[in-house]
N, C-alpha and C positions, 0 to 999 in steps of 0.2 A: 765149308760149313753147311752148305745146303746142296742137296741133289736137285739141281734145277729141273731136270727132265721129270722127276717125280712131282715136283711142285706144279709144273705146267700141266701135267697129266691130271692132277687133282682138280685143276681149274678147267680142264677140257680145252686147253688152249693149244692150237697148232700153227699159229701165225709166225710173223717175223720176230727176230730176236735182236733188233737194233734199238738203241736208246732214243726213241722218238716219242713224240706226244701221242701218236696213234697207239703205240704199244703200251705206253703208260696208261692211257685211257681204257684200253681193253682189259688190262690186268686189274685196274681199280674197279671195273665193273664186275669182273668175274670173281674176284676174291671174296666179296661178301655174299655172292650168290652160291658159292660152293663150300666156303669154310664159315660156318655159323659163328656168330658172336655168342659166347656163353661163359658164365662164371661158376660152373658146377664145382670145380675144385675148391675155391675159397668158401663157398657155401657149405661144403662138407668138411671144411677144416684143414685143407691141404694147400698151402701157398704154392702157386705155380712156379716152376723153375724157368729162369730166363737163360739157361744154358742153350746156345743155338741148336745144338744137336738134339736136346730134349724137346725144344719147341717144334723143330721140324718133325721129330718122331710123333709127337702128340697130334699136331694139326694136319700133317700130311700122311704119315704112314698109318696112324691109328684111326683116322677119319673123324677126329674130334674137332672142336672149336676151341676158342679161348677168348680172353678179354684183351684190353687195348695193348698192354705191353707185349703179349704173345703175338697178337695179330700184326701189329706194326713192326715188330722185330722180324717176323717171317717175311713180310712184304719188303722190308729194307734189305734183308739178305738176298732175296730174289732180284730186286732191282740192281743191287751191286753186282750180282753175278751176270747181269745183262749190261754192265758198264754204265749205268746211270750214275749221276752225281747226286748223292743223297746225304742229308744231314738229319739227325734225330733231334726233335725238340720236345719240350715238356710244357704242359698247360695246367692252369687252375680251372677246374670245372665249376661253372656257375649255372648250369642248366636247371631250370625249375626252382631256383633259389631266389629269395627276396633280394631286392637291390641293396638293402642295407644289412644283409647277412654278414657275419664275421668272415674275415679272409680265411680261406682254406689252403692247405698245402697243395703243391703241384701233384696231381695224381693221374695225369693222362699223357700218353705218348702220341706224337704225330710226326709226320715226315715233311721235310722241305726238299723238293726235287728241282734241280736247276737244269734247264734246257737252254738251247741257244736263244729261244724267244723269251726267256724270263723264268722266274721262279713259280713253282706250283706247290700247293699243299695237298698231300695225299694222306688219307686217314681211313684205314680199314677197321678201326676199333672203337668208334664212339657209340657204345651201345645205347639204344633208345632212339637214336636218330642217325643210323649208319649212313655214311657217304658212299656213293658208288661212282664218283667221278673225281678226277683231279681238278682242283680249283686254282686258277691263276691268282697269285698273291697281289691283287690290286685292291684298292680301297674304295669303299662306297659304291661298288658296282654289283648289282644283283646278278646272280649266276644261276642258271637253271640246271637241274638234274631231273631224271624221270619222276622223282617223288617229292622234290623240294625246290624252293628258291632260297639261295644262301648268299651271304656277302661277308666281307671283312671290313671292320672299322679300325681306326688307328688313333690312339691317344698316347702321345709321347712315343715311347718305343714298344708299347704294348698293343698287339692286335687282338681283336675280339672276333671270333667266328659266330655268326648269327644266322638263324633260319626264320623265314617269314611264316607266321601262323595267322589264323583269322583275326586275332586280336592285335597283330602287329609283329614287329621284329622281336625275336626272343634270343638273348645271348646264350651260347652253348659253352664256350670256354675262352680263356684269355691266355696269350702266350707271347713271348719275345722270340727273337731269332738267335738266341744264344744256343749253340750246338751243345748237345749232351752226349757224354761217353756212355758205354755200356754199364760201367760201374755206377753211374749216377742213377740208374733205374732200379738198382737192387733195393735201396731203402724205400723208394716210392712204391715198388711192387709189394714189399713186405708190409708197409703201412696199409695199402689198399686191400690186401688179402687177409690181414689179421687184426686190424685195429677195431676195438669194440664199436666205434661209431661208423664204421664203413658199411654202406648199404650192401656191399657184396658179401658180407658175412651173414646177412640176415634175409636176403631176398634172392630169388632166381630171376635172372635177366637173360633172355635169349632173343636173337634176331637174325633174320636172313633177308636179303634184298635181291630181287631180280628186277629187270625193267618192268615186268607186269605186276609184281607183288612185293609188298613189304609186310613180313609177318613177324610178330613179336610175341613172346611169352613172358608175362610179368607175373611171377609166382604162378597162380592157377588161372590167370586170365589171358586167353589167346586172342590177339587182335590181328586181323587181316585187313590191309589197306591196298586198294587198287586205284590207280590214277582216275580221278573223275567220278569215283563211286564212294558212297558213305562207308565208313569202317564197319567191319563185321566182327563183333565181340562175342566170344564164347567162354563160359566159365567151365573149366575142366573139373568135374565132380568126382571122378573115380581114378584109381590107379590105371585102369585099362584105357581111359580116355587120355590120360597123361602120357602113357607109353606110346599110344597111337600118334599123338602130336609130335613127340620126339622123332619118330620114324618118318612120318609123312611130311612134316613141315621143315624139319631140321636135318633130316637124313642121318640121324644119329642112332647107332645101336649100342646101348649100354648093357652090361651084364644084369641079370635079374636082381641080384642083391644091390647093385648100384642104383638101379631104377627105384627100388623100394626105399632105400635110404634117402634118395633125393626127394621122392614124393612125401615121405614122412617129415622132411625138413622144410618143405615149401609152406609158407603161410597161406591160409585158405580164407576165401571170402572177403578179401580186402580190396578196396578200390585204389589205395595208395600203398607205396612201399613202406615197410617197417624201417623207421629212421631213428635209431636210438640217439638220445641227446649226448653231447660231450660231457 
């Protein structure tokens, strides 16, 4: 299903190929550094394919990125090719939503990787707060990554992934350990990529994470975050500035007509996402 050598070359990885925590950690760090998160296809009206060959072609051969279903499907295929024990899970996103907001459908894919020392959550596709390290699935224990402090809480059989912000712990998504088959993600992907209330149909969200830099593009607002340094925010005011950001920060080369169509669709001058009501 995946040409493992091509995937590892895309990540610039030349290390061991055994199913160990060291290898998992290295891949989880390199994946979001080399394969950007992006929702260009849904924004331009094309639901992404979850056919494994199509995902590998887009994210590996074409040098594109993708959103959670594509990113974590690709990571799952690579980990399975390396003989890791992997299960796909699904989550309800609660990031930046009021605590009393109505229940939303599951719209996020993540992975549970089981190693001799226990279970880990690997997630290469949570746009807006990308993870770059596998997290042991333990409860109420803060865990550090280069750019964040995270933890899991547990209520009943539902885990919540949280990140610590200056104002306190902020929930990102909630999930159970029920494994999901490939067919389960088809309606979730279709809903996320096409429903009129989905933010991915109305906004551009891109992100890339290295140990030194987390860079995000939220419509026309470019935000660069470095550990220990205040964020640098730049408003992209022209097509030329937008094209330069795609190349320099996300290493993405699109055709001129694709860049023009994307820039025309991006909302301008807003500090928040466009979020149509149900």
